[in-house]
C-alpha positions as CSV (number, residue, x, y, z in Angstrom):
1,M,28.7,-22.8,22.6
2,G,28.7,-18.9,22.2
3,D,29.3,-16.6,25.0
4,R,26.9,-14.3,26.8
5,A,28.8,-11.3,24.8
6,A,28.8,-12.8,21.6
7,K,24.9,-13.5,22.0
8,D,24.3,-10.2,23.1
9,A,25.9,-8.5,19.8
10,L,23.5,-11.2,17.6
11,Y,20.1,-10.4,19.2
12,E,21.2,-6.4,19.1
13,G,21.7,-7.2,15.3
14,L,19.0,-9.1,15.2
15,A,16.8,-5.8,17.1
16,T,18.2,-3.1,13.9
17,A,15.5,-4.0,11.5
18,A,12.9,-3.7,14.4
19,R,14.7,-0.1,15.6
20,A,14.7,1.2,11.9
21,V,10.5,0.5,11.3
22,A,9.9,2.2,15.3
23,N,8.6,5.3,13.8
24,G,5.6,6.4,12.5
25,R,7.3,8.4,9.4
26,R,9.7,5.5,8.8
27,A,6.9,3.0,8.7
28,E,4.9,5.1,6.3
29,L,8.0,5.1,3.9
30,V,8.0,1.1,4.1
31,D,3.8,1.1,3.4
32,V,4.4,3.5,0.3
33,L,7.5,1.5,-1.0
34,A,5.9,-1.7,-1.0
35,Q,3.6,-0.2,-4.1
36,G,7.3,0.3,-5.7
37,E,10.0,2.6,-6.1
38,R,10.0,6.1,-5.8
39,S,12.5,9.5,-6.2
40,V,13.3,10.9,-2.5
41,E,11.2,13.9,-3.4
42,A,7.8,11.9,-4.1
43,L,8.3,10.0,-1.1
44,A,8.6,13.4,0.6
45,T,5.4,14.9,-0.7
46,E,3.9,11.3,0.0
47,I,4.7,11.6,3.8
48,G,4.5,15.3,4.1
49,Q,8.0,15.9,5.2
50,S,10.9,17.9,3.8
51,V,13.7,16.3,1.1
52,A,15.9,16.8,4.0
53,N,13.8,15.0,6.9
54,T,12.6,12.4,4.1
55,S,16.2,11.5,3.3
56,Q,17.3,11.4,6.7
57,H,14.6,8.6,7.6
58,L,15.9,7.0,4.2
59,R,19.6,7.0,5.6
60,I,18.0,5.1,8.5
61,L,16.2,2.3,6.5
62,A,18.8,1.8,4.3
63,G,21.5,1.5,7.1
64,S,19.5,-1.4,8.4
65,G,19.3,-2.9,5.0
66,L,15.6,-2.3,4.4
67,V,15.6,0.1,1.8
68,A,18.1,-0.3,-1.1
69,S,18.4,2.9,-3.7
70,R,19.7,3.5,-7.3
71,R,20.7,6.8,-9.0
72,D,18.7,8.2,-11.9
73,G,20.9,11.1,-13.1
74,T,20.6,13.5,-10.4
75,R,18.2,11.9,-8.6
76,V,18.2,9.0,-6.1
77,I,15.7,6.2,-6.2
78,Y,14.1,4.0,-3.2
79,R,13.3,0.5,-3.3
80,L,12.5,-1.9,-0.5
81,A,15.4,-4.2,0.0
82,G,13.8,-7.6,-0.6
83,A,9.9,-9.5,-0.3
84,E,11.1,-10.2,3.6
85,V,10.7,-6.4,4.3
86,E,7.4,-6.5,2.7
87,A,6.3,-9.3,4.7
88,L,7.8,-7.7,7.9
89,W,5.9,-4.8,7.4
90,A,2.9,-6.7,6.8
91,A,3.7,-9.0,10.4
92,L,4.3,-5.5,12.1
93,R,0.6,-3.9,11.1
94,A,-1.0,-7.6,11.8
95,V,0.5,-7.9,15.6
96,A,-0.5,-4.0,16.1
97,T,-3.5,-4.4,14.7
98,A,-4.4,-7.4,17.0
99,H,-3.0,-6.9,20.4
100,V,-1.6,-3.2,20.4
101,A,-4.7,-1.3,22.3
102,G,-6.2,1.7,20.8
103,I,-5.4,0.6,17.1
104,E,-9.4,0.4,16.3
105,R,-9.9,3.9,17.4
106,L,-7.2,5.2,15.9
107,S,-8.2,3.5,11.9
108,T,-11.4,5.1,12.3
109,A,-10.7,8.3,13.3
110,Y,-8.3,8.3,10.0
111,L,-10.9,6.0,8.0
112,G,-13.9,6.6,9.2
113,D,-16.7,4.3,10.2
114,R,-16.6,1.4,7.6
115,D,-19.6,-0.5,9.0
116,G,-21.1,0.4,5.5
117,L,-18.2,-0.6,3.3
118,E,-18.4,-3.9,1.6
119,Q,-15.6,-5.8,1.2
120,V,-14.5,-8.9,-1.3
121,T,-11.9,-10.6,-1.1
122,R,-8.6,-11.5,-3.4
123,Q,-9.9,-14.6,-4.3
124,E,-13.5,-13.7,-5.1
125,L,-11.9,-11.0,-7.0
126,A,-9.6,-13.1,-9.0
127,R,-12.8,-15.2,-9.6
128,R,-15.0,-12.5,-10.9
129,L,-12.1,-11.0,-13.2
130,R,-11.8,-14.0,-14.9
131,A,-15.4,-14.2,-15.4
132,D,-15.3,-10.7,-16.9
133,G,-18.0,-9.8,-14.1
134,V,-16.6,-6.9,-12.8
135,V,-14.4,-3.7,-13.5
136,A,-11.5,-3.0,-10.9
137,W,-10.2,0.7,-10.0
138,D,-7.0,0.9,-8.7
139,V,-6.9,4.6,-6.8
140,R,-3.6,4.7,-5.8
141,P,-1.9,7.6,-7.6
142,L,-0.8,6.9,-10.6
143,A,3.0,6.0,-10.0
144,E,2.1,3.2,-8.1
145,Y,-0.4,1.6,-10.5
146,T,2.6,2.1,-13.1
147,A,5.1,0.3,-11.3
148,G,2.5,-2.5,-10.6
149,H,-1.0,-3.2,-10.1
150,I,-3.8,-6.3,-10.6
151,K,-4.2,-7.4,-13.9
152,G,-7.5,-6.1,-15.7
153,A,-7.5,-3.3,-13.4
154,V,-7.9,0.2,-14.5
155,S,-6.4,3.5,-12.8
156,V,-8.5,6.1,-11.3
157,P,-6.0,8.0,-9.3
158,P,-7.8,9.9,-5.9
159,G,-8.1,13.0,-7.6
160,E,-10.1,11.5,-11.0
161,V,-12.4,9.7,-9.0
162,R,-15.7,12.6,-9.1
163,R,-14.8,13.0,-12.8
164,R,-14.9,9.1,-13.4
165,L,-17.8,8.0,-11.8
166,R,-20.5,9.7,-14.5
167,G,-18.8,7.2,-16.9
168,V,-19.7,3.8,-14.7
169,P,-23.2,2.3,-15.9
170,I,-25.4,1.8,-13.1
171,D,-25.3,-2.3,-13.4
172,V,-21.9,-2.4,-13.2
173,D,-19.8,-3.9,-10.2
174,V,-16.9,-1.5,-8.9
175,V,-14.0,-3.3,-6.7
176,A,-12.1,-0.5,-5.6
177,Y,-8.5,-0.8,-4.1
178,C,-5.5,0.5,-3.1
179,R,-2.1,0.4,-0.7
180,G,-3.5,-2.2,1.9
181,P,-6.0,-2.5,4.8
182,F,-5.6,1.2,6.3
183,C,-5.9,3.0,2.6
184,V,-8.4,5.6,2.7
185,Y,-8.6,5.9,-1.0
186,A,-10.4,3.1,-1.8
187,D,-12.6,3.7,1.1
188,D,-13.6,7.1,-0.4
189,A,-13.9,5.6,-4.0
190,V,-16.6,3.2,-2.8
191,R,-18.5,6.0,-0.4
192,A,-18.5,7.9,-3.8
193,L,-19.8,5.7,-5.9
194,T,-22.4,4.5,-4.0
195,R,-23.4,8.0,-3.2
196,K,-24.3,8.1,-6.8
197,G,-25.9,4.9,-6.9
198,R,-23.4,2.6,-8.1
199,R,-22.7,-0.8,-7.3
200,A,-19.4,-0.7,-5.4
201,V,-17.2,-2.6,-2.7
202,R,-13.4,-3.0,-1.8
203,L,-10.6,-5.3,-1.9
204,E,-10.1,-6.6,1.7
205,D,-6.6,-5.5,1.8
206,G,-4.4,-4.1,-1.1
207,F,-2.3,-5.1,-3.8
208,P,0.8,-5.6,-2.2
209,E,-1.1,-8.6,-0.7
210,W,-2.7,-9.5,-3.9
211,R,0.9,-9.6,-5.0
212,Q,2.6,-11.7,-2.1
213,A,-0.8,-14.3,-2.8
214,G,1.0,-14.8,-6.2
215,L,-2.0,-13.4,-8.2
216,P,-2.1,-12.0,-11.3
217,V,-0.2,-8.8,-12.2
218,V,0.7,-6.7,-14.9
219,A,3.5,-3.6,-15.1
220,G,2.2,-0.5,-17.0
221,V,0.0,1.6,-17.4
222,E,-3.2,0.0,-19.0
223,T,-6.1,2.4,-20.2
224,G,-9.6,2.0,-19.5
225,S,-13.2,3.7,-18.3
């Protein structure tokens, strides 16, 4: 039978991963890396931090085993260490949403009022894509689309949404998706489309959840309007 000191050490070791994500910036880094690998410089821009601060956060994540890295010339490229890390982030997010007071208020402050935004499930979008009954817009940054996206989706990065509105026929249904349930890009795209009289809804969550569900994905850029 193990002794108390050994048990304490075991549970301290198990808590390492929890401590690594117990910081908002590091949680955001995990969320971004769930979309695909990125350079330190790109991650710093994404989370609004200096390269030095971002590197420090990444070292903590790497020290806990949650992220891995590789060199590409002079650049260091980071990725999540495995699917388990993505699952940990999804579980943490779900628990916080269900049980932490104030999350709904914080979500609304960031995303806006979602009462008027329609959503579709992953299964419904998959069915409609098979039937060629919808256009899927991936409204994440292009680097994330390139790393992986829903099969059949076209890339409409956040800065391109307004320009692309003019090319959407009135009778076409658009489903926008981005990083997950707390990603604002899809909400903004749906609001912009509906203001112009187009039919648009958002996916219930995002690309990582679609991929985790085993639904069709593809790497590389597809073109389309």
